[in-house]
N, C-alpha and C positions, 0 to 999 in steps of 0.2 A: 734680732730674734734668734734664739738658740735653735739650731737645726734639730729635727727629730732624730732620735737615736735609732739604731737598728733594732734594739730590744723593744722599744716602744712601737715601732712599725710592725714588728712580728706579732706583738700582743694585739694591736689594733686590727690586724688582718685575720686573726684567728689561727695563726700558725705560720711557720717559716715557708713551707711549700706554697701555701696560698698567697703569701706576700710576694715571693720571688716569681711565681708563674704568671702573676698578673702585674708585675712591676712596670711602671711607666717609663723606666729608663730605656733610652735608645740603644741599639746595638753599638758595641765599641767601634769607634771610627779612628782613622789615622788622619790627623789634621794637616795633610800635605796634599799637593795637587793629585787628583785621582789618576790621571794618565798624562804622560808626556807625548806618547805616540798612540799606542793602544796596548792593553794589558797582555795580549797574546805575544806580541813582539817583545814586550818588556820581560815576560816570563822566559822567553827564549834566550835573552841576553846573558843570564847567569849560567846557562848551560853551554852557550856557544862562544861567548866573548867575555865581556865584563859589564857588570851591573853596578850602578851607583844608586844606593838606596839611602834616603834621608831618615835617620832614626831620631832626629833632634827633638821632635815634637810630641810623639805619642807615648813615650815612656816616662815614668816617675823616677826621680832620683832621690835617694836618701844618703846624706853624708854623715859619717860618724867618725869622731876623732877623740882620742884620749886613752888613758890607761885601761879603762873598763870596756872600750869598744870591742876588742877581740874576745873578751870574756863573755859579754852579752851575746855577740853573734854566734859564738861556739855553743853557748847554752841553748840557743833556739834552733840550731841546725843539725840535721842528720850527718852532715859532712865532717870529715876530719879537718882540723886546723893545723896539724903537724906539718911543718915546713911550708906554711902558707906565708911566704915572704912578700915584701913589696915587689911589684913587677909581675905579680901573678893574678889570675882570676879563676873563679870557679862557678859552677851552676849550684846555687845555694837553695837547699830544699828544707822546708819547715813542716812539721806535723804538730797535731795537738797532743794532749796527754794520753789519748787512746791510740796514738799511732796512725791517725788518719791525716791525709794530706791537706795542708793549708794552701800551699802553692810553691812556686819557685821563682827565682830571679837570678841575675848575674851579679856576683860580688867581685868588685875590683879592689885589690890592695894596691893603692896608688904609691908611687915612688916616695912621696912625702909622709907616708904612714897613714894617710886618711883611708877609710873604707868607704866605698861608693857602691850602694846597692841599687840596681837598675832593673826596672821591669814594670809589670802591671802592679796595681796597688795592693793586691791581696797579702803578699808576704811583707811588703814594705810597711803597710799599716800595722801588721802584727809586731814587727820589730820596733816600730816607732812607739807603739803603745807601751812596751816594756821600757824603752829608752827614756821616755818622758815621765813615767810614773814611778820609777825605781830610783833610790838614792845612789846614782852612779856618777863616776868621775869621767864624763865625756861631754863633747859638744855635738849637738844634733842640728842638722839643717835639712829641710825638706824643699825640694824643687819640684812642684807639681808639673804634670804634663800640660801642653798648651791648650788642651780642651777645657781645663778647669782653672788654670793659672789666672789669678785676678788681674795681673797686668805685667807688661814687659816680656822680653824674650827669655828663652831658656838660659840657664847658667852656662851650659856647654853645648857645643855642636857634636853630633855623632853621625858620621858617614860610613856606611857599609860598602866596601869595595870587594866584589867577589866574582869569580868566574875564571875560566882557563887563562885569560890574558891579564888578570889582576896583577900578577907579579911583574909583567912587562910594563904596566902603567906605573907601578911604584918605581921600577928601575929607571924609567924615563924621567920621572919626577926628580929623583935623587941623584941620578948619574952614577949610581953604584949598584953592584950586584945585590940581590935581595938577601938580607941576613938570615941565618938559620935560626928561626924562632919556633919553639914548640907550641902546639895547640894550647890555647888559654894562657899563654905567656905574652908579656908586653915588651915592646921596644919603642923607639922613637925614630921618626924620619924628618930630614930637613926638606921642607916643602916651601918653596917661594920665600926663603929667608926666615921661616918660622920652624921651630921644633914642635912636631905634632906627635902626640901619643898614639900608639897603635896596638891593638889587641889582635893576636892571631886567632881568627874566629871565622864563622860562616853561617849565615842564617838559612840558606837554602841548600845546605849540604854540599857546597862548592868551596874551593880554596879562596882565601881572601883575608882581609884585615878590616877591623873596625877602627876608624880614625876618630879621635876626639880631642877637644881642647876648648879654650875659652870662646864664648859665643862671638866676641868681637873679631875673631879670626875666621869665622865661618865662611863668609863670602869670598875672602881671598883664597882660602884652601879649596873651596868648590871650583873657582875659576881655574886654579892650577890643575886640578884633577881633570876638568873638561878639556883643557888644552892638551895635556899629556895623553889623555885617553882617546883623543880623536883618531890617532893612528892605530889604535888597538881595539876599535869597535866598541868603545864605552857607550853605554845607553843609560839615560836617566830613567829611573823606575818610579812610578807613582804609587799611590796608596793601594790601588786595586790589586796590582800584581804583587806588591810587597806583602799584603795581608795573606796571600796564598803560599808564600815561600816555605812556611813551616810544613806544608803537606809533603814536600819533597825531603826535608830533613828529618821528619818524623817527630817533631816537637809539638806537644799539646799546649797551646798558650794559656788556656783558661780552664783548667780542671776545676771541678766543683770544690769550693773551699769548705773545709770541715770546721765551721765556726758557728753554725746556726742552732746548735742544741747543747745541752749540758750545763749544769750549774757552774762548773769551773770557768766556762766561757762567758758567763752572764755579765761580768764586769767589763769585759772587752766589748760585748755587744752594746752595752750602755754607753761606752766611750765612743764607739764608732758611729758616725752619721749614717743614717739609712741610705742617703744618696750615694754612698760608696759601695753599696751591697751588690749592685748589678741586677741581672735578671736571669731567669731559668727558662730554657726553651727545650722542646723536644717531646718525644712520645712516651718516655718513661715517666710513670706517675706512681707516687707512693705518698701516703699521708705522713709517713715517718721520714723526716728529712735526713736522718742518719743513713737511710738506704741509698742515698746519693753519694755518700762518702767513698773515697778511694784510699787504698794503701799505696805507698810509694812503689811497691812492686808492680802494680798494675800499669804503671807508665814507664817501667824500665829503670826506675830510680833506686832499685835495690843495690845496684853497683856503686851508688854514692853513699850508702849507709855505712858509717864507721862507728863501731862500739869501743873506740879508744878514748871516749869521753862520755860523760853523762849529759844528756840533753832532754828537753821536753819531749816525751814520748818514747824515750829509749827503752824503758822497761816493757812497754806494750809491744814495741817492734821486736825485742828479743824473744818474746813469747810466741810470735807468729813468723819468725825468721824462716822457718822451713815449712810453713803451712799456708801456701798460697797457690792458687790454680790459674788465676787470670794473668795474662801478659799482654803487652802492647802489640798490636798488629795494624796493618793497613787493610781496609776493606775496599775492593775495587768494584764499584757499583755496575750492575748489568746495563749495558748500553741501551738495549731495547726498553728496559723499564724506566731508565732516566728519560729517554725520548718520549715515553708515554706520559710522564709527569709534565713535560713541556707541552705536549699535544693537548693535555686536558685543559690548558689555559686558552686553547683556540677552538674549543668545541662547546656547545651549549650544555648547561647542567653543572653539576658540582665539579670543581677543579681540585686537584691536589695542591698541597702547599707549594707556593712558587719557589723555584730554585734560583737564587741569585748567583751570578757568575762574576768573578771566579770563586769567591768565598760565599758559601751558602748558610753559614751560621747566622741565626737571627735572634740570639740572646747572648749575654756574656757567657753563661754556662750552657752548652749544648749537650743534652743528654737524651739520646735516642735508644730504644730497645733493639737489641740484636737477638734474633731467633735462629735456632737450628732445629730442624724437624719439628717446628712449631713450639719449641720450648725456649725460654730465655736463657742465653748463654753469655750475656755481657751487655756492654753499652758502647754506643758510637759517640764520639766527641766531635772534634772539628771536621768539617766536610767542605769540599770544593773541587775545583777543576784544575788539573795539571795539563796545560797545553803541550808541554814537552813529551808527555806520555799519551796524549789524546785520551785521558782517563778522568772520570769523576770518582773521587775516593773519599774515604773518611778514615781518621785515626780512631782506633777502638781498643777497648780492654775486654778480652774474651777468655773464656775457659778453653784453653788450647787443647785439652783432652777431648772435649766435645765439639770443638770447631778448629781442627788442625789446619796448618797451612795447606792451601789447595782445595779446601772444602767449600761448599756453598752454604751461605747463611742468607738471612734477609734482614733488612733494616726497616723498622716501622718509621715512615717519614710523615711528619705532620702531627698535629695534636688532636686528641679526642678526650674531652670536649675542647673546642677552641678556647684559648685564653684571651685576656684583654690587653696583651702587650701591643704597643703601637705597630710592630712589624708583623703582626698576625692578621691576615685577612680571612674571611670565611672560607673554609676548605674541608676536604675529607682526607682522612688518614689512609695511606697506601703502604703496601709492603713492596720494597725494592730488593730484588735479589743482589747478592754480592759474593765475591770470591775472596777468601782469606789469603792475604799475602804478607810478606815480611814488612817490618817497619824499622828503618826507612824503606820506602818502596823502591826508590832509585838505588841501583846497586852501587854506584860510586859513593853516595852518601853513606850507605850501609857499611862499605868495606874499606874506603880509602881516604875520605876527606879529612879525617883527624891527622893524617900523616902528610897530606898534600901541601 
């Protein structure tokens, strides 16, 4: 049976917002062990010693190879491809023709000339749509994440090694001083008789490397890491702690994808299965789905926009290049108000929307209203708890003229009316006070880790 398309699902539901807010999709999960010890200690590890995080299963991989691969990728990205040689990687950002964000992923330019796009499916599906439907000279291979892969293991393993002692672990493994590798550049390490690729990167805003290679080498490399790391405080990190790492680095993993409206996107929505659309959670409600869309500037991606090439949305972004008021910030939620949310679950009567720890997002796209002096000033995205700071925070896009750093705002938490998503229990909406802080919230991630 042919799966229902996104376009058909939207039409059947009476609109994109209605479909997404009541979607039966479960919240995005990481198909690895939830905890190896406990998520609080595992969060501490990337700040105090060395964390080993398994990225092998929860991300989607798209491989592109051939003369037209860089042409297609450049045409769909805001990023410059000048000097993007093998051995480098970049945060790849795509927008629609109106300059609204579709999403981001990490693009590897592998030593053999293959391009490997890694991340959540939003951008990967957009690139794949063009790759398979246009007359291009390229090879395309999709490796789904382990949640939806029909059978077999991933094509590659990916292990994130990060924290203050990550360098010492690598040096113990290789018996050599750590090479001088710039951020988002690649090298290779000799580990247990194997040559293992490594990207200089860090998911939690801490120094480290992303190690990757053929799946058949995964267990051997993992054992080598555990043995070498024992003397340097290496800690295995499960999915619960890993899902919260972005709150420290300031990365929004699932901004609302601008694909749900417009005649230009209709053919894409007809091609895309509805099951890949995800769900929409939060207190912000508008009948017009375009009101949920974001400009790249709202997530700090204006620094990646390069007008040295023409790309989908370039004309629209040129027109608004100097016309944006919202910026990415961290909202530090008021401790007493968060405690009241938890307390409401222990008292008779209506309770607030339950807060899961450490990550409280309950839909693929979390979109909560942010108020200042009772007036909307932005939206709150990903939210959760940082044990290292003893703080509950969310990443947000706000009008910084009306909600400057240090000011108090409030986040509307919960839905009104309640929706039919599986993760939504009957609850009442509450306002939670929050203080506007920089993003990344952690000073090391904000100031140093790209150089560490």
